[in-house]
N, CA, C and O atoms as a GROMACS GRO file, in nm:
protein
  628
    1UNK      N    1 -16.269   3.903   4.199
    1UNK     CA    2 -16.186   3.940   4.087
    1UNK      C    3 -16.270   3.944   3.958
    1UNK      O    4 -16.260   4.039   3.880
    2UNK      N    5 -16.351   3.841   3.938
    2UNK     CA    6 -16.437   3.838   3.820
    2UNK      C    7 -16.538   3.951   3.824
    2UNK      O    8 -16.570   4.011   3.721
    3UNK      N    9 -16.589   3.980   3.944
    3UNK     CA   10 -16.685   4.090   3.959
    3UNK      C   11 -16.620   4.224   3.924
    3UNK      O   12 -16.684   4.308   3.861
    4UNK      N   13 -16.494   4.243   3.964
    4UNK     CA   14 -16.422   4.366   3.929
    4UNK      C   15 -16.406   4.379   3.778
    4UNK      O   16 -16.426   4.486   3.722
    5UNK      N   17 -16.370   4.269   3.714
    5UNK     CA   18 -16.352   4.272   3.568
    5UNK      C   19 -16.484   4.304   3.499
    5UNK      O   20 -16.488   4.383   3.405
    6UNK      N   21 -16.593   4.242   3.546
    6UNK     CA   22 -16.724   4.268   3.486
    6UNK      C   23 -16.764   4.415   3.505
    6UNK      O   24 -16.817   4.477   3.413
    7UNK      N   25 -16.739   4.469   3.625
    7UNK     CA   26 -16.772   4.610   3.651
    7UNK      C   27 -16.690   4.702   3.562
    7UNK      O   28 -16.743   4.799   3.506
    8UNK      N   29 -16.562   4.672   3.549
    8UNK     CA   30 -16.475   4.754   3.465
    8UNK      C   31 -16.525   4.755   3.320
    8UNK      O   32 -16.537   4.861   3.258
    9UNK      N   33 -16.552   4.638   3.268
    9UNK     CA   34 -16.599   4.627   3.129
    9UNK      C   35 -16.733   4.697   3.111
    9UNK      O   36 -16.756   4.763   3.010
   10UNK      N   37 -16.820   4.683   3.208
   10UNK     CA   38 -16.952   4.745   3.198
   10UNK      C   39 -16.945   4.897   3.198
   10UNK      O   40 -17.027   4.962   3.135
   11UNK      N   41 -16.848   4.953   3.269
   11UNK     CA   42 -16.839   5.099   3.279
   11UNK      C   43 -16.736   5.162   3.185
   11UNK      O   44 -16.727   5.284   3.178
   12UNK      N   45 -16.660   5.081   3.114
   12UNK     CA   46 -16.557   5.133   3.022
   12UNK      C   47 -16.624   5.200   2.903
   12UNK      O   48 -16.734   5.161   2.862
   13UNK      N   49 -16.557   5.302   2.846
   13UNK     CA   50 -16.612   5.365   2.726
   13UNK      C   51 -16.628   5.261   2.614
   13UNK      O   52 -16.540   5.176   2.596
   14UNK      N   53 -16.735   5.268   2.542
   14UNK     CA   54 -16.765   5.170   2.437
   14UNK      C   55 -16.738   5.230   2.299
   14UNK      O   56 -16.748   5.351   2.278
   15UNK      N   57 -16.706   5.141   2.207
   15UNK     CA   58 -16.682   5.181   2.068
   15UNK      C   59 -16.719   5.066   1.977
   15UNK      O   60 -16.703   4.949   2.012
   16UNK      N   61 -16.766   5.100   1.860
   16UNK     CA   62 -16.796   4.997   1.760
   16UNK      C   63 -16.691   4.997   1.649
   16UNK      O   64 -16.711   4.932   1.546
   17UNK      N   65 -16.580   5.068   1.669
   17UNK     CA   66 -16.482   5.084   1.562
   17UNK      C   67 -16.415   4.954   1.522
   17UNK      O   68 -16.389   4.935   1.403
   18UNK      N   69 -16.385   4.865   1.615
   18UNK     CA   70 -16.324   4.736   1.578
   18UNK      C   71 -16.421   4.655   1.494
   18UNK      O   72 -16.382   4.597   1.393
   19UNK      N   73 -16.546   4.651   1.535
   19UNK     CA   74 -16.647   4.578   1.459
   19UNK      C   75 -16.667   4.638   1.321
   19UNK      O   76 -16.680   4.566   1.222
   20UNK      N   77 -16.670   4.772   1.314
   20UNK     CA   78 -16.686   4.839   1.186
   20UNK      C   79 -16.568   4.809   1.094
   20UNK      O   80 -16.586   4.788   0.973
   21UNK      N   81 -16.447   4.807   1.150
   21UNK     CA   82 -16.328   4.774   1.070
   21UNK      C   83 -16.338   4.633   1.015
   21UNK      O   84 -16.306   4.609   0.899
   22UNK      N   85 -16.381   4.541   1.099
   22UNK     CA   86 -16.396   4.402   1.056
   22UNK      C   87 -16.494   4.392   0.940
   22UNK      O   88 -16.465   4.328   0.839
   23UNK      N   89 -16.609   4.457   0.954
   23UNK     CA   90 -16.711   4.446   0.849
   23UNK      C   91 -16.669   4.518   0.720
   23UNK      O   92 -16.711   4.479   0.611
   24UNK      N   93 -16.588   4.624   0.732
   24UNK     CA   94 -16.536   4.688   0.611
   24UNK      C   95 -16.441   4.593   0.538
   24UNK      O   96 -16.443   4.584   0.415
   25UNK      N   97 -16.358   4.523   0.615
   25UNK     CA   98 -16.267   4.426   0.554
   25UNK      C   99 -16.345   4.313   0.488
   25UNK      O  100 -16.312   4.271   0.378
   26UNK      N  101 -16.449   4.263   0.555
   26UNK     CA  102 -16.533   4.158   0.498
   26UNK      C  103 -16.596   4.208   0.368
   26UNK      O  104 -16.602   4.134   0.270
   27UNK      N  105 -16.643   4.332   0.368
   27UNK     CA  106 -16.706   4.388   0.247
   27UNK      C  107 -16.606   4.395   0.132
   27UNK      O  108 -16.643   4.370   0.017
   28UNK      N  109 -16.480   4.429   0.161
   28UNK     CA  110 -16.378   4.431   0.056
   28UNK      C  111 -16.357   4.291  -0.001
   28UNK      O  112 -16.340   4.276  -0.122
   29UNK      N  113 -16.360   4.190   0.083
   29UNK     CA  114 -16.345   4.052   0.036
   29UNK      C  115 -16.464   4.016  -0.052
   29UNK      O  116 -16.447   3.956  -0.158
   30UNK      N  117 -16.584   4.051  -0.009
   30UNK     CA  118 -16.705   4.021  -0.087
   30UNK      C  119 -16.700   4.094  -0.221
   30UNK      O  120 -16.730   4.035  -0.325
   31UNK      N  121 -16.663   4.222  -0.218
   31UNK     CA  122 -16.661   4.303  -0.341
   31UNK      C  123 -16.548   4.266  -0.436
   31UNK      O  124 -16.568   4.266  -0.558
   32UNK      N  125 -16.431   4.234  -0.382
   32UNK     CA  126 -16.312   4.215  -0.466
   32UNK      C  127 -16.264   4.071  -0.477
   32UNK      O  128 -16.182   4.039  -0.563
   33UNK      N  129 -16.316   3.984  -0.392
   33UNK     CA  130 -16.272   3.846  -0.396
   33UNK      C  131 -16.132   3.830  -0.339
   33UNK      O  132 -16.081   3.918  -0.269
   34UNK      N  133 -16.072   3.719  -0.371
   34UNK     CA  134 -15.937   3.689  -0.323
   34UNK      C  135 -15.836   3.770  -0.404
   34UNK      O  136 -15.834   3.762  -0.527
   35UNK      N  137 -15.754   3.847  -0.335
   35UNK     CA  138 -15.651   3.928  -0.400
   35UNK      C  139 -15.514   3.870  -0.368
   35UNK      O  140 -15.496   3.811  -0.262
   36UNK      N  141 -15.417   3.888  -0.457
   36UNK     CA  142 -15.284   3.831  -0.432
   36UNK      C  143 -15.212   3.898  -0.315
   36UNK      O  144 -15.216   4.020  -0.299
   37UNK      N  145 -15.146   3.817  -0.236
   37UNK     CA  146 -15.064   3.863  -0.125
   37UNK      C  147 -14.939   3.928  -0.184
   37UNK      O  148 -14.884   3.876  -0.281
   38UNK      N  149 -14.893   4.042  -0.129
   38UNK     CA  150 -14.770   4.102  -0.180
   38UNK      C  151 -14.655   4.002  -0.180
   38UNK      O  152 -14.641   3.921  -0.088
   39UNK      N  153 -14.572   4.007  -0.284
   39UNK     CA  154 -14.464   3.910  -0.301
   39UNK      C  155 -14.371   3.899  -0.180
   39UNK      O  156 -14.330   3.789  -0.144
   40UNK      N  157 -14.338   4.012  -0.118
   40UNK     CA  158 -14.242   4.007  -0.007
   40UNK      C  159 -14.299   3.933   0.115
   40UNK      O  160 -14.222   3.893   0.203
   41UNK      N  161 -14.432   3.916   0.122
   41UNK     CA  162 -14.493   3.843   0.234
   41UNK      C  163 -14.510   3.694   0.204
   41UNK      O  164 -14.541   3.615   0.294
   42UNK      N  165 -14.490   3.657   0.080
   42UNK     CA  166 -14.508   3.516   0.043
   42UNK      C  167 -14.387   3.434   0.084
   42UNK      O  168 -14.275   3.484   0.091
   43UNK      N  169 -14.412   3.307   0.111
   43UNK     CA  170 -14.306   3.216   0.150
   43UNK      C  171 -14.242   3.156   0.024
   43UNK      O  172 -14.310   3.097  -0.059
   44UNK      N  173 -14.112   3.173   0.012
   44UNK     CA  174 -14.040   3.114  -0.100
   44UNK      C  175 -14.001   2.972  -0.060
   44UNK      O  176 -13.892   2.948  -0.008
   45UNK      N  177 -14.091   2.879  -0.084
   45UNK     CA  178 -14.068   2.739  -0.044
   45UNK      C  179 -13.949   2.678  -0.117
   45UNK      O  180 -13.887   2.584  -0.067
   46UNK      N  181 -13.917   2.730  -0.232
   46UNK     CA  182 -13.803   2.681  -0.310
   46UNK      C  183 -13.717   2.804  -0.342
   46UNK      O  184 -13.770   2.909  -0.378
   47UNK      N  185 -13.585   2.791  -0.330
   47UNK     CA  186 -13.496   2.906  -0.352
   47UNK      C  187 -13.512   2.969  -0.489
   47UNK      O  188 -13.484   3.088  -0.506
   48UNK      N  189 -13.557   2.891  -0.588
   48UNK     CA  190 -13.573   2.946  -0.723
   48UNK      C  191 -13.687   3.046  -0.730
   48UNK      O  192 -13.691   3.129  -0.821
   49UNK      N  193 -13.780   3.041  -0.634
   49UNK     CA  194 -13.892   3.134  -0.632
   49UNK      C  195 -13.844   3.277  -0.605
   49UNK      O  196 -13.908   3.373  -0.648
   50UNK      N  197 -13.732   3.291  -0.535
   50UNK     CA  198 -13.678   3.423  -0.504
   50UNK      C  199 -13.638   3.498  -0.631
   50UNK      O  200 -13.640   3.621  -0.634
   51UNK      N  201 -13.602   3.425  -0.736
   51UNK     CA  202 -13.568   3.488  -0.863
   51UNK      C  203 -13.688   3.559  -0.924
   51UNK      O  204 -13.673   3.647  -1.009
   52UNK      N  205 -13.808   3.521  -0.880
   52UNK     CA  206 -13.931   3.583  -0.928
   52UNK      C  207 -13.985   3.685  -0.827
   52UNK      O  208 -14.097   3.734  -0.842
   53UNK      N  209 -13.905   3.716  -0.725
   53UNK     CA  210 -13.945   3.816  -0.627
   53UNK      C  211 -14.027   3.763  -0.511
   53UNK      O  212 -14.070   3.840  -0.425
   54UNK      N  213 -14.050   3.633  -0.507
   54UNK     CA  214 -14.129   3.574  -0.399
   54UNK      C  215 -14.043   3.569  -0.272
   54UNK      O  216 -13.933   3.512  -0.273
   55UNK      N  217 -14.092   3.627  -0.164
   55UNK     CA  218 -14.020   3.625  -0.038
   55UNK      C  219 -13.901   3.719  -0.031
   55UNK      O  220 -13.820   3.709   0.061
   56UNK      N  221 -13.889   3.810  -0.125
   56UNK     CA  222 -13.775   3.902  -0.129
   56UNK      C  223 -13.818   4.040  -0.078
   56UNK      O  224 -13.920   4.094  -0.121
   57UNK      N  225 -13.740   4.095   0.014
   57UNK     CA  226 -13.764   4.231   0.061
   57UNK      C  227 -13.848   4.243   0.187
   57UNK      O  228 -13.883   4.354   0.227
   58UNK      N  229 -13.881   4.130   0.250
   58UNK     CA  230 -13.958   4.137   0.374
   58UNK      C  231 -13.874   4.199   0.484
   58UNK      O  232 -13.756   4.167   0.499
   59UNK      N  233 -13.935   4.288   0.561
   59UNK     CA  234 -13.868   4.350   0.675
   59UNK      C  235 -13.936   4.302   0.802
   59UNK      O  236 -14.055   4.326   0.822
   60UNK      N  237 -13.862   4.234   0.887
   60UNK     CA  238 -13.914   4.183   1.014
   60UNK      C  239 -13.930   4.302   1.110
   60UNK      O  240 -13.830   4.359   1.152
   61UNK      N  241 -14.055   4.339   1.145
   61UNK     CA  242 -14.078   4.461   1.223
   61UNK      C  243 -13.999   4.468   1.354
   61UNK      O  244 -13.959   4.577   1.395
   62UNK      N  245 -13.976   4.355   1.419
   62UNK     CA  246 -13.907   4.357   1.548
   62UNK      C  247 -13.759   4.389   1.536
   62UNK      O  248 -13.691   4.409   1.637
   63UNK      N  249 -13.708   4.393   1.413
   63UNK     CA  250 -13.569   4.434   1.391
   63UNK      C  251 -13.556   4.585   1.383
   63UNK      O  252 -13.444   4.637   1.372
   64UNK      N  253 -13.667   4.658   1.388
   64UNK     CA  254 -13.666   4.802   1.368
   64UNK      C  255 -13.713   4.877   1.491
   64UNK      O  256 -13.786   4.823   1.574
   65UNK      N  257 -13.670   5.002   1.501
   65UNK     CA  258 -13.707   5.087   1.615
   65UNK      C  259 -13.859   5.091   1.630
   65UNK      O  260 -13.931   5.108   1.532
   66UNK      N  261 -13.905   5.077   1.752
   66UNK     CA  262 -14.048   5.081   1.778
   66UNK      C  263 -14.121   4.957   1.731
   66UNK      O  264 -14.244   4.951   1.738
   67UNK      N  265 -14.047   4.858   1.685
   67UNK     CA  266 -14.106   4.733   1.632
   67UNK      C  267 -14.207   4.763   1.523
   67UNK      O  268 -14.311   4.698   1.513
   68UNK      N  269 -14.176   4.862   1.443
   68UNK     CA  270 -14.265   4.907   1.337
   68UNK      C  271 -14.180   4.945   1.217
   68UNK      O  272 -14.072   5.004   1.232
   69UNK      N  273 -14.228   4.911   1.100
   69UNK     CA  274 -14.152   4.940   0.979
   69UNK      C  275 -14.251   4.975   0.868
   69UNK      O  276 -14.362   4.924   0.863
   70UNK      N  277 -14.208   5.063   0.780
   70UNK     CA  278 -14.291   5.101   0.666
   70UNK      C  279 -14.288   4.987   0.565
   70UNK      O  280 -14.189   4.967   0.495
   71UNK      N  281 -14.397   4.913   0.559
   71UNK     CA  282 -14.403   4.795   0.473
   71UNK      C  283 -14.549   4.769   0.435
   71UNK      O  284 -14.639   4.783   0.517
   72UNK      N  285 -14.571   4.733   0.311
   72UNK     CA  286 -14.706   4.705   0.263
   72UNK      C  287 -14.749   4.564   0.303
   72UNK      O  288 -14.678   4.467   0.276
   73UNK      N  289 -14.866   4.554   0.366
   73UNK     CA  290 -14.917   4.424   0.407
   73UNK      C  291 -15.043   4.385   0.331
   73UNK      O  292 -15.074   4.266   0.320
   74UNK      N  293 -15.115   4.481   0.278
   74UNK     CA  294 -15.237   4.452   0.204
   74UNK      C  295 -15.207   4.435   0.055
   74UNK      O  296 -15.104   4.484   0.007
   75UNK      N  297 -15.294   4.367  -0.017
   75UNK     CA  298 -15.277   4.356  -0.163
   75UNK      C  299 -15.278   4.494  -0.229
   75UNK      O  300 -15.335   4.589  -0.174
   76UNK      N  301 -15.215   4.506  -0.345
   76UNK     CA  302 -15.202   4.636  -0.412
   76UNK      C  303 -15.332   4.717  -0.422
   76UNK      O  304 -15.329   4.836  -0.391
   77UNK      N  305 -15.445   4.658  -0.462
   77UNK     CA  306 -15.567   4.739  -0.473
   77UNK      C  307 -15.615   4.796  -0.339
   77UNK      O  308 -15.697   4.888  -0.336
   78UNK      N  309 -15.566   4.742  -0.229
   78UNK     CA  310 -15.609   4.787  -0.096
   78UNK      C  311 -15.497   4.852  -0.017
   78UNK      O  312 -15.513   4.882   0.101
   79UNK      N  313 -15.382   4.875  -0.081
   79UNK     CA  314 -15.262   4.913  -0.006
   79UNK      C  315 -15.278   5.040   0.078
   79UNK      O  316 -15.212   5.053   0.180
   80UNK      N  317 -15.363   5.133   0.039
   80UNK     CA  318 -15.381   5.256   0.116
   80UNK      C  319 -15.505   5.250   0.206
   80UNK      O  320 -15.540   5.350   0.269
   81UNK      N  321 -15.569   5.135   0.212
   81UNK     CA  322 -15.692   5.119   0.291
   81UNK      C  323 -15.657   5.116   0.439
   81UNK      O  324 -15.561   5.050   0.480
   82UNK      N  325 -15.733   5.186   0.516
   82UNK     CA  326 -15.716   5.186   0.662
   82UNK      C  327 -15.850   5.147   0.721
   82UNK      O  328 -15.948   5.221   0.707
   83UNK      N  329 -15.854   5.034   0.786
   83UNK     CA  330 -15.981   4.983   0.838
   83UNK      C  331 -16.013   5.036   0.977
   83UNK      O  332 -16.124   5.084   1.001
   84UNK      N  333 -15.920   5.029   1.066
   84UNK     CA  334 -15.947   5.069   1.205
   84UNK      C  335 -15.918   5.217   1.224
   84UNK      O  336 -15.805   5.261   1.205
   85UNK      N  337 -16.019   5.292   1.260
   85UNK     CA  338 -16.007   5.434   1.285
   85UNK      C  339 -16.056   5.459   1.428
   85UNK      O  340 -16.177   5.471   1.450
   86UNK      N  341 -15.964   5.467   1.525
   86UNK     CA  342 -16.005   5.479   1.665
   86UNK      C  343 -16.072   5.613   1.695
   86UNK      O  344 -16.047   5.714   1.629
   87UNK      N  345 -16.160   5.611   1.795
   87UNK     CA  346 -16.226   5.734   1.841
   87UNK      C  347 -16.133   5.801   1.942
   87UNK      O  348 -16.023   5.754   1.967
   88UNK      N  349 -16.179   5.912   2.000
   88UNK     CA  350 -16.103   5.978   2.105
   88UNK      C  351 -16.157   5.942   2.243
   88UNK      O  352 -16.132   6.013   2.341
   89UNK      N  353 -16.231   5.834   2.252
   89UNK     CA  354 -16.291   5.788   2.376
   89UNK      C  355 -16.206   5.680   2.442
   89UNK      O  356 -16.156   5.590   2.375
   90UNK      N  357 -16.191   5.688   2.575
   90UNK     CA  358 -16.124   5.584   2.651
   90UNK      C  359 -15.986   5.550   2.597
   90UNK      O  360 -15.911   5.637   2.553
   91UNK      N  361 -15.954   5.421   2.600
   91UNK     CA  362 -15.822   5.374   2.559
   91UNK      C  363 -15.799   5.392   2.409
   91UNK      O  364 -15.685   5.395   2.363
   92UNK      N  365 -15.910   5.403   2.332
   92UNK     CA  366 -15.892   5.425   2.188
   92UNK      C  367 -15.816   5.554   2.160
   92UNK      O  368 -15.749   5.564   2.057
   93UNK      N  369 -15.826   5.651   2.248
   93UNK     CA  370 -15.750   5.776   2.230
   93UNK      C  371 -15.600   5.743   2.231
   93UNK      O  372 -15.525   5.794   2.148
   94UNK      N  373 -15.558   5.659   2.324
   94UNK     CA  374 -15.417   5.618   2.333
   94UNK      C  375 -15.376   5.542   2.208
   94UNK      O  376 -15.268   5.564   2.153
   95UNK      N  377 -15.461   5.452   2.163
   95UNK     CA  378 -15.431   5.375   2.041
   95UNK      C  379 -15.417   5.470   1.922
   95UNK      O  380 -15.324   5.456   1.843
   96UNK      N  381 -15.509   5.566   1.910
   96UNK     CA  382 -15.503   5.664   1.800
   96UNK      C  383 -15.376   5.746   1.805
   96UNK      O  384 -15.314   5.771   1.701
   97UNK      N  385 -15.337   5.788   1.925
   97UNK     CA  386 -15.213   5.866   1.940
   97UNK      C  387 -15.092   5.781   1.900
   97UNK      O  388 -15.000   5.830   1.834
   98UNK      N  389 -15.093   5.655   1.940
   98UNK     CA  390 -14.982   5.565   1.906
   98UNK      C  391 -14.976   5.545   1.754
   98UNK      O  392 -14.868   5.549   1.695
   99UNK      N  393 -15.092   5.525   1.693
   99UNK     CA  394 -15.095   5.507   1.547
   99UNK      C  395 -15.044   5.632   1.476
   99UNK      O  396 -14.968   5.622   1.380
  100UNK      N  397 -15.086   5.750   1.523
  100UNK     CA  398 -15.041   5.876   1.462
  100UNK      C  399 -14.891   5.895   1.481
  100UNK      O  400 -14.822   5.939   1.389
  101UNK      N  401 -14.840   5.860   1.599
  101UNK     CA  402 -14.697   5.873   1.626
  101UNK      C  403 -14.617   5.783   1.532
  101UNK      O  404 -14.518   5.825   1.472
  102UNK      N  405 -14.662   5.658   1.520
  102UNK     CA  406 -14.591   5.564   1.433
  102UNK      C  407 -14.594   5.611   1.288
  102UNK      O  408 -14.494   5.600   1.216
  103UNK      N  409 -14.708   5.661   1.245
  103UNK     CA  410 -14.716   5.712   1.107
  103UNK      C  411 -14.620   5.829   1.089
  103UNK      O  412 -14.555   5.840   0.985
  104UNK      N  413 -14.612   5.916   1.189
  104UNK     CA  414 -14.517   6.028   1.184
  104UNK      C  415 -14.374   5.979   1.176
  104UNK      O  416 -14.293   6.034   1.101
  105UNK      N  417 -14.341   5.876   1.254
  105UNK     CA  418 -14.206   5.818   1.251
  105UNK      C  419 -14.175   5.761   1.113
  105UNK      O  420 -14.065   5.778   1.061
  106UNK      N  421 -14.273   5.693   1.053
  106UNK     CA  422 -14.252   5.635   0.920
  106UNK      C  423 -14.233   5.746   0.817
  106UNK      O  424 -14.150   5.734   0.728
  107UNK      N  425 -14.311   5.854   0.830
  107UNK     CA  426 -14.297   5.968   0.737
  107UNK      C  427 -14.156   6.028   0.747
  107UNK      O  428 -14.093   6.057   0.646
  108UNK      N  429 -14.109   6.047   0.871
  108UNK     CA  430 -13.974   6.101   0.891
  108UNK      C  431 -13.869   6.010   0.830
  108UNK      O  432 -13.777   6.056   0.764
  109UNK      N  433 -13.883   5.881   0.853
  109UNK     CA  434 -13.787   5.784   0.800
  109UNK      C  435 -13.789   5.787   0.648
  109UNK      O  436 -13.685   5.782   0.583
  110UNK      N  437 -13.911   5.794   0.590
  110UNK     CA  438 -13.923   5.800   0.444
  110UNK      C  439 -13.853   5.924   0.390
  110UNK      O  440 -13.778   5.917   0.293
  111UNK      N  441 -13.877   6.038   0.455
  111UNK     CA  442 -13.817   6.164   0.411
  111UNK      C  443 -13.665   6.159   0.421
  111UNK      O  444 -13.595   6.217   0.338
  112UNK      N  445 -13.614   6.091   0.523
  112UNK     CA  446 -13.468   6.081   0.542
  112UNK      C  447 -13.409   5.967   0.461
  112UNK      O  448 -13.286   5.953   0.454
  113UNK      N  449 -13.495   5.886   0.398
  113UNK     CA  450 -13.446   5.775   0.318
  113UNK      C  451 -13.387   5.663   0.401
  113UNK      O  452 -13.294   5.595   0.358
  114UNK      N  453 -13.441   5.642   0.521
  114UNK     CA  454 -13.388   5.538   0.608
  114UNK      C  455 -13.500   5.474   0.689
  114UNK      O  456 -13.610   5.528   0.699
  115UNK      N  457 -13.470   5.360   0.744
  115UNK     CA  458 -13.557   5.292   0.839
  115UNK      C  459 -13.469   5.254   0.957
  115UNK      O  460 -13.384   5.165   0.945
  116UNK      N  461 -13.487   5.323   1.072
  116UNK     CA  462 -13.397   5.298   1.185
  116UNK      C  463 -13.408   5.156   1.239
  116UNK      O  464 -13.518   5.102   1.254
  117UNK      N  465 -13.294   5.097   1.267
  117UNK     CA  466 -13.289   4.963   1.324
  117UNK      C  467 -13.324   4.969   1.472
  117UNK      O  468 -13.312   5.074   1.536
  118UNK      N  469 -13.368   4.856   1.526
  118UNK     CA  470 -13.400   4.846   1.668
  118UNK      C  471 -13.271   4.859   1.747
  118UNK      O  472 -13.178   4.781   1.726
  119UNK      N  473 -13.262   4.956   1.841
  119UNK     CA  474 -13.139   4.972   1.918
  119UNK      C  475 -13.119   4.861   2.021
  119UNK      O  476 -13.010   4.846   2.075
  120UNK      N  477 -13.224   4.783   2.048
  120UNK     CA  478 -13.215   4.673   2.143
  120UNK      C  479 -13.252   4.545   2.070
  120UNK      O  480 -13.366   4.499   2.078
  121UNK      N  481 -13.157   4.486   1.996
  121UNK     CA  482 -13.190   4.366   1.920
  121UNK      C  483 -13.228   4.250   2.010
  121UNK      O  484 -13.183   4.239   2.124
  122UNK      N  485 -13.312   4.163   1.957
  122UNK     CA  486 -13.358   4.046   2.031
  122UNK      C  487 -13.255   3.936   2.030
  122UNK      O  488 -13.145   3.953   1.978
  123UNK      N  489 -13.291   3.820   2.086
  123UNK     CA  490 -13.198   3.708   2.090
  123UNK      C  491 -13.162   3.659   1.950
  123UNK      O  492 -13.244   3.666   1.858
  124UNK      N  493 -13.042   3.612   1.935
  124UNK     CA  494 -12.997   3.561   1.806
  124UNK      C  495 -12.941   3.422   1.822
  124UNK      O  496 -12.920   3.374   1.934
  125UNK      N  497 -12.916   3.358   1.710
  125UNK     CA  498 -12.854   3.226   1.713
  125UNK      C  499 -12.956   3.115   1.708
  125UNK      O  500 -13.076   3.139   1.695
  126UNK      N  501 -12.908   2.992   1.718
  126UNK     CA  502 -12.990   2.872   1.711
  126UNK      C  503 -13.100   2.875   1.816
  126UNK      O  504 -13.071   2.894   1.934
  127UNK      N  505 -13.224   2.856   1.774
  127UNK     CA  506 -13.336   2.848   1.867
  127UNK      C  507 -13.382   2.981   1.922
  127UNK      O  508 -13.461   2.983   2.016
  128UNK      N  509 -13.336   3.092   1.866
  128UNK     CA  510 -13.376   3.223   1.917
  128UNK      C  511 -13.507   3.269   1.855
  128UNK      O  512 -13.539   3.235   1.741
  129UNK      N  513 -13.581   3.346   1.931
  129UNK     CA  514 -13.702   3.409   1.881
  129UNK      C  515 -13.809   3.311   1.839
  129UNK      O  516 -13.824   3.204   1.897
  130UNK      N  517 -13.885   3.350   1.735
  130UNK     CA  518 -13.999   3.271   1.689
  130UNK      C  519 -13.954   3.141   1.623
  130UNK      O  520 -14.033   3.047   1.614
  131UNK      N  521 -13.831   3.132   1.578
  131UNK     CA  522 -13.781   3.008   1.519
  131UNK      C  523 -13.783   2.895   1.620
  131UNK      O  524 -13.798   2.778   1.584
  132UNK      N  525 -13.767   2.930   1.748
  132UNK     CA  526 -13.771   2.829   1.854
  132UNK      C  527 -13.908   2.765   1.861
  132UNK      O  528 -13.920   2.645   1.887
  133UNK      N  529 -14.012   2.844   1.838
  133UNK     CA  530 -14.149   2.791   1.846
  133UNK      C  531 -14.170   2.680   1.744
  133UNK      O  532 -14.226   2.576   1.777
  134UNK      N  533 -14.125   2.701   1.620
  134UNK     CA  534 -14.146   2.598   1.518
  134UNK      C  535 -14.067   2.471   1.552
  134UNK      O  536 -14.113   2.360   1.525
  135UNK      N  537 -13.949   2.488   1.610
  135UNK     CA  538 -13.869   2.371   1.650
  135UNK      C  539 -13.940   2.294   1.761
  135UNK      O  540 -13.944   2.171   1.758
  136UNK      N  541 -13.995   2.366   1.859
  136UNK     CA  542 -14.066   2.302   1.970
  136UNK      C  543 -14.190   2.230   1.919
  136UNK      O  544 -14.217   2.116   1.959
  137UNK      N  545 -14.265   2.294   1.831
  137UNK     CA  546 -14.386   2.233   1.776
  137UNK      C  547 -14.351   2.108   1.696
  137UNK      O  548 -14.418   2.005   1.708
  138UNK      N  549 -14.245   2.116   1.615
  138UNK     CA  550 -14.202   2.001   1.536
  138UNK      C  551 -14.163   1.884   1.627
  138UNK      O  552 -14.200   1.770   1.602
  139UNK      N  553 -14.087   1.914   1.733
  139UNK     CA  554 -14.047   1.810   1.829
  139UNK      C  555 -14.169   1.747   1.896
  139UNK      O  556 -14.176   1.625   1.912
  140UNK      N  557 -14.265   1.832   1.936
  140UNK     CA  558 -14.386   1.783   2.000
  140UNK      C  559 -14.464   1.691   1.907
  140UNK      O  560 -14.512   1.586   1.949
  141UNK      N  561 -14.477   1.731   1.781
  141UNK     CA  562 -14.551   1.650   1.684
  141UNK      C  563 -14.481   1.517   1.658
  141UNK      O  564 -14.547   1.415   1.642
  142UNK      N  565 -14.349   1.518   1.652
  142UNK     CA  566 -14.274   1.393   1.635
  142UNK      C  567 -14.297   1.300   1.754
  142UNK      O  568 -14.313   1.179   1.737
  143UNK      N  569 -14.298   1.356   1.874
  143UNK     CA  570 -14.323   1.276   1.994
  143UNK      C  571 -14.463   1.218   1.992
  143UNK      O  572 -14.482   1.102   2.029
  144UNK      N  573 -14.560   1.296   1.950
  144UNK     CA  574 -14.698   1.246   1.941
  144UNK      C  575 -14.710   1.132   1.840
  144UNK      O  576 -14.779   1.034   1.864
  145UNK      N  577 -14.642   1.147   1.727
  145UNK     CA  578 -14.645   1.041   1.625
  145UNK      C  579 -14.584   0.912   1.680
  145UNK      O  580 -14.639   0.804   1.661
  146UNK      N  581 -14.470   0.925   1.748
  146UNK     CA  582 -14.405   0.806   1.806
  146UNK      C  583 -14.496   0.739   1.908
  146UNK      O  584 -14.508   0.617   1.912
  147UNK      N  585 -14.561   0.821   1.991
  147UNK     CA  586 -14.651   0.767   2.092
  147UNK      C  587 -14.770   0.696   2.027
  147UNK      O  588 -14.811   0.589   2.072
  148UNK      N  589 -14.824   0.755   1.921
  148UNK     CA  590 -14.937   0.694   1.849
  148UNK      C  591 -14.893   0.562   1.784
  148UNK      O  592 -14.966   0.463   1.788
  149UNK      N  593 -14.773   0.561   1.725
  149UNK     CA  594 -14.721   0.439   1.663
  149UNK      C  595 -14.702   0.328   1.767
  149UNK      O  596 -14.733   0.212   1.742
  150UNK      N  597 -14.650   0.366   1.884
  150UNK     CA  598 -14.629   0.269   1.992
  150UNK      C  599 -14.764   0.214   2.040
  150UNK      O  600 -14.778   0.093   2.059
  151UNK      N  601 -14.862   0.302   2.059
  151UNK     CA  602 -14.994   0.259   2.105
  151UNK      C  603 -15.059   0.166   2.002
  151UNK      O  604 -15.124   0.068   2.038
  152UNK      N  605 -15.041   0.197   1.876
  152UNK     CA  606 -15.097   0.114   1.767
  152UNK      C  607 -15.030  -0.023   1.766
  152UNK      O  608 -15.095  -0.126   1.753
  153UNK      N  609 -14.898  -0.022   1.780
  153UNK     CA  610 -14.822  -0.147   1.781
  153UNK      C  611 -14.861  -0.233   1.902
  153UNK      O  612 -14.879  -0.354   1.890
  154UNK      N  613 -14.876  -0.169   2.019
  154UNK     CA  614 -14.915  -0.240   2.140
  154UNK      C  615 -15.055  -0.298   2.132
  154UNK      O  616 -15.085  -0.400   2.194
  155UNK      N  617 -15.141  -0.231   2.053
  155UNK     CA  618 -15.281  -0.278   2.037
  155UNK      C  619 -15.289  -0.389   1.934
  155UNK      O  620 -15.395  -0.447   1.912
  156UNK      N  621 -15.178  -0.418   1.873
  156UNK     CA  622 -15.174  -0.527   1.773
  156UNK      C  623 -15.215  -0.482   1.634
  156UNK      O  624 -15.251  -0.564   1.550
  157UNK      N  625 -15.210  -0.351   1.610
  157UNK     CA  626 -15.252  -0.299   1.479
  157UNK      C  627 -15.140  -0.265   1.398
  157UNK      O  628 -15.157  -0.220   1.284
   0.00000   0.00000   0.00000
């Protein structure tokens, strides 16, 4: 099985586009320094922060058709920057076609003044989706703390 994987990787079409995208992003950081995260992506730790636009207007991509939504993720000076530009070689051709299709869908939605909702919504309610992960992690950390406290107490500390 490992030999098959090694053979596949060795004979697969190669590209340096991911690496080039990474280094372009690094160069932007070096050239521009730390830039502010768009307000809608920031966490409004206190409800009063929302009055200043912090955490307001975020669109959860999985709530939309194709799990994709027209939304700015980069800081304003970089908002139109596109780092990864796939080639037409191997699987990158499929990735490029998918990216072009999604961009076309976003253009259509923009022109129509709408963003289509996901026709197959995910789980809802208490403990649904990614919210369940934070609850599980919190529970695990509480258990670890209790175990550490018990071990410390048993050791006489």
